[in-house]
MARMITOR-8864 format. One line per field, with one value per residue (C-alpha): residue number from 1; residue in one letter; x, y, z negated. Coordinates in nm, 2 decimals. Example, Ala and Ser with C-alpha at 12.3 -4.5 7.8 and 13.67 -1.06 7.14 Angstrom:
<sites>
n <- [1:2]
res <- [a:s]
east <- [1.23:1.37]
north <- [-0.45:-0.11]
up <- [-0.78:-0.71]
</sites>
This chain:
<sites>
n <- [1:2:3:4:5:6:7:8:9:10:11:12:13:14:15:16:17:18:19:20:21:22:23:24:25:26:27:28:29:30:31:32:33:34:35:36:37:38:39:40:41:42:43:44:45:46:47:48:49:50:51:52:53:54:55:56:57:58:59:60:61:62:63:64:65:66:67:68:69:70:71:72:73:74:75:76:77:78:79:80:81:82:83:84:85:86:87:88:89:90:91:92:93:94:95:96:97:98:99:100:101:102:103:104:105:106:107:108:109:110:111:112:113:114:115:116:117:118:119:120:121:122:123:124:125:126:127:128:129:130:131:132:133:134:135:136:137:138:139:140:141:142:143:144:145:146:147:148:149:150:151:152:153:154:155:156:157:158:159:160:161:162:163:164:165:166:167:168:169:170:171:172:173:174:175:176:177:178:179:180:181:182:183:184:185:186:187:188:189:190:191:192:193:194:195:196:197:198:199:200:201:202:203:204:205:206:207:208:209:210:211:212:213:214:215:216:217:218:219:220:221:222:223:224:225:226:227:228:229:230:231:232:233:234:235:236:237:238:239:240:241:242:243:244:245:246:247:248:249:250:251:252:253:254:255:256:257:258:259:260:261:262:263:264:265:266:267:268:269:270:271:272:273:274:275:276:277:278:279:280:281:282:283:284:285:286:287:288:289:290:291:292:293:294:295:296:297:298:299:300:301:302:303:304:305:306:307:308:309:310:311:312:313:314:315:316:317:318:319:320:321:322:323:324:325:326:327:328:329]
res <- [m:s:a:s:h:r:r:t:v:i:g:g:a:l:a:i:g:l:a:l:s:g:a:a:a:c:g:d:s:e:e:s:p:s:a:n:g:l:e:k:s:e:i:t:l:g:t:m:t:i:a:d:t:a:p:v:q:i:a:i:t:k:g:l:f:k:a:e:g:l:t:v:k:t:q:v:i:q:g:g:a:a:g:i:p:l:l:k:s:g:r:l:d:f:s:f:g:n:y:v:s:l:l:t:a:g:v:k:d:p:g:f:k:p:k:i:v:a:e:g:f:q:g:a:p:k:t:h:t:l:m:v:r:k:d:s:p:y:q:t:i:e:d:l:k:g:k:k:v:g:v:n:t:r:r:n:i:s:t:l:m:i:r:a:a:g:k:p:v:g:v:e:f:d:e:d:k:n:f:v:e:v:a:p:p:a:m:e:q:a:l:k:s:e:s:v:e:a:v:q:a:i:e:p:f:g:t:q:m:q:q:s:i:g:a:r:m:v:a:d:l:s:s:g:p:t:a:d:f:p:i:a:g:y:a:a:t:e:e:f:i:k:e:h:p:k:t:t:a:a:f:q:r:a:l:q:k:a:q:g:m:a:a:d:r:k:l:v:q:d:i:l:p:t:y:a:k:g:i:d:a:k:v:a:s:t:m:s:y:g:s:f:p:t:t:l:n:a:t:r:l:q:r:v:a:d:v:m:l:q:f:g:y:v:e:e:k:i:d:v:k:n:f:i:a:t:s:a:a]
east <- [-1.06:-0.88:-0.53:-0.43:-0.45:-0.31:0.06:0.23:0.15:0.29:0.62:0.72:0.47:0.62:0.60:0.40:0.47:0.28:0.34:0.20:0.07:-0.20:-0.31:-0.36:-0.70:-0.93:-0.89:-1.13:-0.88:-1.04:-0.93:-0.57:-0.38:-0.01:0.19:0.40:-0.01:-0.11:-0.47:-0.47:-0.13:-0.27:-0.37:-0.47:-0.31:-0.45:-0.12:-0.03:0.24:0.43:0.75:0.58:0.49:0.86:0.90:0.64:0.79:1.10:0.94:0.80:1.13:1.34:1.10:1.06:0.70:0.75:0.97:0.65:0.45:0.27:0.18:0.09:-0.14:-0.16:-0.42:-0.34:-0.60:-0.63:-0.58:-0.66:-1.02:-1.05:-0.96:-1.14:-1.49:-1.25:-1.12:-1.47:-1.62:-1.35:-1.18:-0.90:-0.73:-0.51:-0.45:-0.18:-0.42:-0.34:-0.41:-0.68:-0.89:-0.86:-0.91:-1.24:-1.39:-1.32:-1.50:-1.81:-1.86:-2.01:-1.95:-1.59:-1.35:-1.05:-0.68:-0.35:-0.12:0.20:0.27:0.39:0.56:0.66:0.70:1.03:1.13:0.98:0.80:0.45:0.47:0.24:0.35:0.21:0.30:0.65:0.44:0.19:0.20:0.13:0.44:0.36:0.04:-0.13:-0.15:-0.34:-0.63:-0.97:-0.78:-0.88:-0.58:-0.56:-0.55:-0.56:-0.87:-1.04:-1.11:-0.76:-0.35:-0.34:-0.59:-0.50:-0.17:-0.24:-0.50:-0.27:0.04:-0.22:-0.36:-0.05:-0.05:-0.42:-0.53:-0.87:-0.91:-1.30:-1.28:-1.52:-1.49:-1.11:-0.98:-1.02:-0.93:-0.71:-0.51:-0.15:-0.02:-0.28:-0.14:0.10:-0.16:-0.41:-0.16:-0.06:-0.46:-0.48:-0.78:-0.62:-0.43:-0.19:-0.12:-0.05:0.25:0.33:0.72:0.80:0.53:0.68:1.01:0.88:0.70:0.98:1.18:0.91:0.74:0.93:0.69:0.75:0.72:0.56:0.50:0.68:0.40:0.62:0.77:0.61:0.33:0.36:0.71:0.78:0.39:0.28:0.14:-0.02:0.05:-0.16:-0.46:-0.69:-1.01:-1.05:-1.25:-1.01:-0.73:-0.92:-0.95:-0.65:-0.41:-0.10:-0.15:-0.14:0.16:0.37:0.22:0.41:0.74:0.78:0.70:0.90:1.23:1.10:1.10:1.45:1.59:1.41:1.65:1.90:1.83:1.99:1.78:1.44:1.56:1.65:1.30:1.07:1.10:1.02:0.68:0.55:0.49:0.64:0.91:1.27:1.59:1.69:1.36:1.43:1.79:1.69:1.36:1.34:1.24:1.10:1.13:0.99:0.90:0.98:0.77:0.40:0.38:0.08:0.24:0.32:0.02:-0.17:-0.02:-0.22:-0.59:-0.50:-0.48:-0.79:-0.97:-0.86:-0.99:-1.32:-1.24:-1.35:-1.62:-1.45:-1.11:-0.96:-0.75:-0.55:-0.44:-0.83:-0.72:-0.38:-0.39:-0.27:-0.39:-0.15:0.01]
north <- [-0.45:-0.29:-0.36:-0.04:-0.10:-0.43:-0.32:-0.45:-0.46:-0.80:-0.73:-0.47:-0.55:-0.52:-0.51:-0.37:-0.18:0.07:0.37:0.47:0.80:0.74:1.09:1.00:1.10:0.85:0.95:1.20:1.38:1.49:1.38:1.61:1.52:1.61:1.73:1.39:1.30:1.10:1.07:1.14:1.28:1.20:0.88:0.69:0.36:0.15:0.01:-0.15:-0.08:-0.45:-0.55:-0.64:-0.24:-0.14:-0.09:0.18:0.36:0.38:0.43:0.77:0.86:0.83:1.00:0.74:0.82:1.20:1.09:0.98:1.25:1.08:1.24:0.93:0.95:0.63:0.54:0.26:-0.08:-0.34:-0.64:-0.69:-0.73:-0.37:-0.26:-0.39:-0.19:0.09:0.00:-0.07:0.27:0.44:0.60:0.37:0.38:0.10:-0.12:-0.36:-0.70:-1.06:-1.24:-1.48:-1.22:-1.05:-1.37:-1.45:-1.12:-1.15:-1.46:-1.39:-1.05:-0.96:-0.61:-0.61:-0.67:-0.65:-0.71:-0.74:-0.48:-0.59:-0.90:-0.75:-0.98:-1.33:-1.54:-1.71:-1.87:-1.72:-1.44:-1.65:-1.82:-1.95:-1.78:-1.87:-1.75:-1.81:-2.02:-2.18:-2.58:-2.61:-2.72:-2.79:-2.70:-3.03:-2.89:-2.62:-2.83:-2.70:-2.39:-1.99:-1.86:-1.46:-1.40:-1.07:-1.16:-1.48:-1.64:-1.50:-1.57:-1.57:-1.86:-2.03:-2.07:-2.26:-2.48:-2.59:-2.64:-2.82:-3.09:-3.28:-3.37:-3.44:-3.10:-2.90:-2.56:-2.42:-2.08:-1.96:-2.18:-2.18:-1.83:-1.46:-1.16:-0.95:-0.66:-0.76:-0.46:-0.62:-0.95:-0.92:-0.75:-1.05:-1.33:-1.17:-1.14:-1.52:-1.39:-1.64:-1.94:-1.85:-1.61:-1.64:-1.35:-1.17:-0.99:-0.75:-0.84:-1.18:-1.08:-0.78:-1.00:-1.28:-1.02:-0.78:-1.09:-1.43:-1.56:-1.89:-2.02:-2.35:-2.34:-2.19:-2.12:-2.04:-2.38:-2.68:-2.70:-2.28:-2.27:-1.97:-1.85:-1.59:-1.34:-1.01:-0.79:-0.48:-0.43:-0.17:-0.27:-0.31:-0.04:0.23:0.04:0.08:0.48:0.48:0.32:0.55:0.61:0.26:0.20:0.51:0.37:-0.01:0.14:0.33:0.01:-0.19:0.03:0.01:-0.37:-0.41:-0.17:-0.39:-0.66:-0.45:-0.58:-0.28:-0.05:-0.19:-0.26:0.09:0.27:0.00:0.18:0.50:0.42:0.10:0.23:0.06:-0.10:0.00:-0.07:-0.38:-0.56:-0.43:-0.57:-0.91:-1.01:-1.23:-1.08:-1.24:-1.14:-0.87:-0.94:-0.77:-0.96:-1.04:-1.44:-1.63:-1.97:-1.79:-1.65:-2.00:-2.18:-1.97:-2.03:-2.39:-2.41:-2.19:-2.48:-2.76:-2.55:-2.44:-2.13:-2.13:-2.37:-2.37:-2.39:-2.04:-1.94:-1.65:-1.50:-1.34:-1.16:-1.04:-0.65:-0.70:-0.36:-0.07:0.23]
up <- [3.49:3.83:3.92:3.85:3.48:3.53:3.46:3.16:2.80:2.73:2.82:2.67:2.35:2.09:1.75:1.46:1.16:0.98:0.79:0.45:0.43:0.17:0.21:0.62:0.74:0.92:1.29:1.33:1.54:1.90:2.20:2.31:2.64:2.62:2.85:2.98:3.03:2.77:2.71:2.36:2.20:1.82:1.71:1.40:1.28:0.99:0.79:0.48:0.21:0.29:0.42:0.73:0.82:0.84:1.21:1.20:0.96:1.11:1.46:1.23:1.06:1.33:1.59:1.82:1.83:1.89:2.17:2.35:2.27:2.00:1.67:1.44:1.12:0.92:0.68:0.45:0.42:0.21:0.45:0.82:0.78:0.65:0.95:1.15:1.09:1.10:1.46:1.58:1.46:1.64:1.32:1.38:1.74:1.63:1.34:1.16:1.08:1.02:1.32:1.17:1.06:1.44:1.58:1.36:1.43:1.80:1.79:1.54:1.63:1.96:1.92:1.88:2.14:1.97:2.17:2.01:2.16:2.02:1.78:1.42:1.22:1.18:0.84:0.73:0.43:0.08:0.30:0.19:-0.18:-0.40:-0.74:-1.13:-1.44:-1.63:-1.85:-1.65:-1.68:-1.30:-1.11:-0.76:-0.52:-0.62:-1.00:-0.88:-0.73:-0.81:-0.99:-0.90:-0.68:-0.63:-0.21:-0.07:0.13:0.19:0.54:0.60:0.70:0.32:0.25:0.62:0.48:0.13:0.30:0.51:0.28:0.07:0.31:0.35:-0.02:-0.03:-0.20:-0.04:-0.13:-0.13:0.05:-0.21:-0.53:-0.54:-0.43:-0.57:-0.32:-0.52:-0.34:-0.36:-0.60:-0.83:-0.83:-1.11:-1.35:-1.22:-1.35:-1.65:-1.79:-1.70:-1.48:-1.20:-1.27:-0.92:-0.63:-0.30:-0.28:-0.01:-0.01:-0.18:-0.45:-0.47:-0.55:-0.80:-0.99:-1.04:-1.14:-1.38:-1.53:-1.48:-1.22:-1.05:-0.68:-0.68:-0.32:-0.02:0.23:0.49:0.57:0.65:0.92:0.87:0.91:1.12:1.14:1.34:1.05:1.19:1.46:1.60:1.77:1.94:2.13:2.45:2.55:2.37:2.59:2.91:2.84:2.68:2.90:2.88:2.53:2.43:2.65:2.46:2.12:2.26:2.37:2.07:1.82:2.08:1.97:1.64:1.61:1.76:1.52:1.23:1.30:1.10:0.74:0.60:0.75:0.65:0.26:0.28:0.40:0.21:-0.13:0.04:0.15:-0.03:-0.38:-0.68:-0.49:-0.61:-0.41:-0.66:-0.51:-0.12:-0.18:-0.32:-0.14:0.14:0.50:0.79:1.18:1.38:1.75:2.03:2.27:2.28:2.34:2.40:2.33:1.96:1.86:2.00:1.71:1.51:1.66:1.67:1.30:1.27:1.42:1.25:0.91:1.08:1.05:1.38:1.59:1.91:2.06:2.08:2.39:2.27:2.59:2.58:2.29:2.43:2.62:2.97:3.04:3.00:3.22]
</sites>
């Protein structure tokens, strides 16, 4: 990597966010250099309709991307794992994704070289929970030993947090036997139909299920070994960043400003119902919120890699620095 590219991506590395635009195109836009020198002025971003992605919606509505010369198209994805093949194929320029999926793919897929350009979301109490039906006989995570648990995606941040919470109390969960993939908006129905005994709920869906069907929390996964755990960030391929350093830096600057603005809870709770289908003002005002980091910190992210090794998601220790972008204009 040339010295001319070694400018900082980490310092202003920012944030994450996402925006929602279910009808957004997949990113077949042509390269269109902007008047302010960006290599590409129209980018496509993979996003999810969850609280974690509020900063990107803020950046869009407040004109922060536009101020940097960027037009951002968004494509909703089910989870970080779903964004990986789209990044790899070039259909997405940037994608929101949980760190477990990104790091796993980066280690196991020789054709994929992801680079984290911004941290997006860090957990806080009750942002990630294990929930059961109101009339469920299960009261603790120990009671769920051998049971079916709905998760967004297997072998990702959801299952890692469940397994990390279970281990101290002697409960081992099997990735294939115990976890059932259920999209977050469908978890309420999965509980009601009893197709699973519990779900790993992320906000705002956990609060929504509490209010709509009286779902109960049996474990706060954002505590103990995974308290304040880094959850997700934004990534691009190494190739994209090398070819579009100014575009990458512009994306980071806009997100960083939005991440800082997201420290205002009222702003986040007001914007959430505008892009998260089915989430009303009551849920947005009572749900739990995590934090939106405005810097990219390798030490913080190394925690994720170390827990991944502990539970066999990877076979060798990962040095997270190898997955952090360090070349943008």
